[in-house]
N, C-alpha and C positions, 0 to 999 in steps of 0.2 A: 529532572524534576517534572518537566512538562509531560514526558512520556509516562512517568509513574502516576502523576497526580492530575493530569489534564491542565489546560490553560488556566481555568479558574481555581483549581486546587493548589496550584503552585504560587505561593505568596512571594512578594518581593524579598522578604527576609529569607525564605527558603532558597530562592534563586541566588541571592548575593552570597549566602553562606556556602552553597554548593560550588559557586565559582571562585570563592575566596576573595571577593571584592566588596567594596561598599556601594551604597546606592548611587552616590555621585559618579562613581566609576562606571556603573551599569548604564546610567543615563548618558554619560559621555561616549561610551562605546556603542550603545545600541539605540539611544533615544528614549525608549520606554519599553514596558513589558511586551506590548504587542509586537514591536519591531524585533525584540529579542526572540519572541516566539517564531516569527516569520523567518528569522535567520536560523533558528534551530531546525525548523522544518526544511529549509533549503539544504542545510548540512546533512540532515537525515536522508533526504532524497539523493544527495550526492554520494554518501558513504553507505548507509544502511540499505538503500534501495538500489544499489548498483546492479544487483542481480537481475532486476527487472529490465534495465537497459541492455544487459548482456543477453537476456532471453530473447529480446526483440531481434537480435542479430542471428538467431538460429536459422538454418536453411529452410525449414518447413514449418507450416502452421502447427502441426502436431508437436514438433520439437519445441516451438515457442511456448505452447501451452504447458507441455511437460516440464520444461526447464523452469518456467515462471512459477508454476504451482509447487513443484518439489522444493525449489529453493526458497519459496515463500514460507513453507513449513519450517525450514532451517532458520530463517530470519526471525520469525515470530516466536521461536522457542529457544533462541540463542542464549546459552549460559552467560551470566554476567551482565545481561541486559534485561530491562523490563520485558515481560511477556506481552505479546501483541504488537500493535503498530501505532506509532506516534500519530499518524494522520487519521487513524480510526479512534483511538482512545483520547487523543489530545483535546478534543472539543466537540464531540458529537452533540452534546447537550450543553448549551450555554444559556446564561440568563439574558434577559432582554437587553442589557447593556453591552453584551459581547456577541451578539448574533453575527457580527462581521467575522469572528474567528471561525464559527461553524460554517459559514458560507465560504471562507477561504479554504478550509480543509475539504469541503465537499467539492469545490472547484478543482482542487489539487487531485483528488481521487478521480474525478471525471476526466481530467486532462490525461491521466494515465490510461483510462479506458479508451479515450479517443486515439491515443498513440497505438494501443493494441489493435483497435479496429482498423487503423490505417495500415498496420503491419499485415493484418489478415486480408485487407483489400489488395496489398501487393501480392499476397499468396494467390488470390483470385487471378490477378493479372499474369502471374507466372504459371498458371495452370495447376498450382499445388492444391488449391481449393476450387470447387466447382463454381461456375459463373453465377449461379443463383444462390450462393452461400450468403447467409445473413451475417455479414462481418460485424456489424454493430451488436447483434444479438449474441454472437459467439464471444465477443470481447466482454460484454456485460456478464455473461455466464462465468467466464474465467475470473473476472474481477470480483464477482459475488462470492466465489469460492475462496479467493485469496483474502478478502475482507472478513468472511466468515471464519476463516482460520485464525485471523488476528483476534477476533472477539472470543473465540473458544480458547485460544492460547492464554489470553488474559484471565479467563475463568478457570485456568488450571488444567486444561486438557493437554495430555502429553503429546510430544512430537510423534510418537508411534501411532497414536490414535488419529492425529491430524493427517498423517501420511496415509493411513488406511482409507480415510474418507477422501483424501485427494486422489488416490488411485481409482476410487469409484467414479469421481468426477471426471478424471481423465478418460476412463472407459466410456463414459457418456459422451464426452467430446469426440472421441475417435469413432464411436458408433454413429453419432449424428453426422460427422464428416463423411463417413462411408455411405450412410443412407441418402444423403443429399446427392452423392455421386450416382446413386441408382444402382 
């Protein structure tokens, strides 16, 4: 429900109906709607975003970026699930009373970007990326492509179209990596 309708768009009635429980049971299990949302995001990160953790284990920076972006296209267009990404669609625009949700999701996305920058910093230390590589900039570029894929998937762009754009982004990443090496 949160993935399809966002934090604000998912009412308590929608949530309890989808979970097959009543409000007192929701409150007993999760405390409130915000805590349920945070639990849903944690589960999403664990299950639906597992590909991102797996990509960080790839042996080279190019393989990290390639795995992350190609598998991102699969994830944001997976049949049987809402298109896009829960952390992008879940609450990018919230009313004044719910700005904590938008801040929570932004912090979550930025934490992923920092993890990617740290992985690229290890690539520098390993000699896989040049010493003067902008690891934060490379991470931001890859995350912007992944988040853009999520937005476009939610708008109905096909996996094939997203993959074509992703391949262009990967060629830019690889060209940048090569040009920095000199």
